[in-house]
Structures are given as structure tokens and as C-alpha cells.
N, C-alpha and C positions, 0 to 999 in steps of 0.2 A: 662748834668746830666740826662736828660730824656733818652738819648741813653744808658747810663750806667745802669739806673734802668730797662730798657727794657731787656738788655742783662742778668742782674742778675736774673730777673723774669723768662726769658726763660730757663736759666740754672737750676734754682730751679724746674721749671715745668718739665724739662727733667729728672731731678734726681728723682722726685716723680713718674713719669711715669715708669722709670726703676726699682725703688725700689718696687713698688707695682705690677709690671708686667701687666700694663694696656693694652699694645698692645697684649700681649699673651692672656689676658683675653677676649679682644674684638674679637680676632680671634676664640677663643674657643666658644664664644657666637654666632658668625656667624655660626659656625659648628653646634651648637645645634639648632639654628633657621632653618637652612637648613635641618637638619635631621627631625625636627618636621614637617616642610612643606612637606617633602617627605612622612612621615607617614600619614599625613592628606590626601594627594593626593591618596595614596594607599588605605586608608580607604574609600574614596569617590568612587574609582573605584570598590571596593568590594561591595559597596551598590548600584551600578548602577548610581552613580552621576559622569559622566565622564566629565562634562562641568566645566572648570575652571571659577572662578568668573571674571566678567568684571571689569577692573580697573576703579576707580571712574572718572578719567578724560575722559573716553570714554563713560560714561553713558549719556543718553539724559538729558537735563535740567529738564524735568518734573519728571523723576525718582529721581533725586537728591533732587528736591524740596519736593517731596512726602516723601522721607526718613527723611528730616529735619522737616517737618510739621506733619507727622503722629502721633507722641506722643502727640503733643499739640492738634491736632484736635481730637484725640481719647478721651482725657479727656473732651473736650467740647461736643463731641458726646454723651458720657455717661451722662453728665449733662443734655443735651437736651432730651435724652431718658427718664431720670427720670422725667423731667418736663412734657413730653408728657404723660407718664403713670399717673402722678398725675392729669393732665387735663382730661384725658380720664375717670379716676375714678370719678372725680367731675361731668363730663358730664353725666355719667351713673346714678349718684345719682339724678342729676337735671331731667333727663328724667323720672326716676321712680316717682319723686315728681310730675311732670307734668301729668303723666298717672294717678296718684292717684287723682289729682285735677280734671281731666276730668271725671273720674268715679263719683266723688262727684257731679260735675255739672250735669251729666246725671241723677243721682239719684234725685237731687233737681228739675230738669226739669220734671222728672216723677211725683214727688209729686205735682208740680205746675199744671201739666196737669190734675191730679186727682182732685185737688181743683177746677179748672176751670170747669171740667165736673160736679162736685157736684153743683157748682153755677148755671150752665146751667140747671141741672136737677131740682134744687129748683125753678129756674125762670120759667121753663115749668109747674111745678106743681102749682105755685102761680100765673101764668099768668091770670087765670080766676078770681081769687079773689083779685088781686092786687089793682084794683080800689076801691073795698070795704074796704080793709085794709088801703089804703091811706086816704080815707074819715074818717074812724074811728080814725086814728092817728091824723088827723087835728082837729077833735072834741075834743079828749082828750087833745090835746095841747092847744086848746082854753079854755077849762075848767080849765086847770092848770094855764093859764095866768090870767084868771079871779080870781082865788083864790089868786094868788100871788099879784094882784093889790089891792085886798080887805085887805090883811094882811099888805101890805107895806105902 
């Protein structure tokens, strides 16, 4: 029964091939492909590209691997480039912020230096009368304590 089904299928397949002219169509397709290939070669020769492409089975493994991985790696490279640009922009902003803070610190140190110089100047001026002022301050303090003890 399997043999009979196989024979019937083969006859029907042959009938379809003949009815539709598949063999003639395939032959004409081969002619069209050959003509297109010849035109492509002629076009290459006119443009100075005389070298025929190397068949894939003769290419080195690295070239085949690169051909398969290049599209995948290109998308990752563009993603990494975008991340790099973002990071560089953020780093530039942080560097500007640090420069601004350093300028502020220098300004504050300058003000502090001026204040220290003012204190030193005042200390130099008051150096001769400092003992006198201290004694007077102690006297006033004692008087105030005495008043506070009397009120309390």
C-alpha cells in the first residue's frame, strides 16, 4: 500500500511539474541568474573592482566571526558610546562644581587671613594696655557679683 501511494504521489508530482513547466522555468531562472552575475562582473570591472569575492568557505574564521558579530557589537558599541558621552558630560559638570568650591574656599581663606591679621593688629595695639583692661574687667566683675549677692 505504501508502494502504491508512493507511485501515485510521484506520478502526480511529475504531472504537476510538466503542467506548470517547472523544469523549463528553473532553466530560465538559471539563465537569468547567470546573466545578472555576468552583468555584475562587467559592472565591477568598469568600476575598477576586478577582484571576485572570496567564497565563504575559504574565508578565515576570524572574518566569518566578525561578519556575524559586527551588527550585534555595533549596537553595543553605540550604547557604550552614549554612556561614555553621558559620563563625560557628568564628569565635566562635577569638575566645574569642584573648581567653584575651590574658588569659594580660597575666598573664605582670604577672609580668614584678613580676620587673623585684624586680631593680630588689635592685639598689638592693645598689648600695652591689656593688663590694665584685665584688671579693670576683674574689678567690674567683682562689683557686679557683689551687687548680685546683695539682691539675691
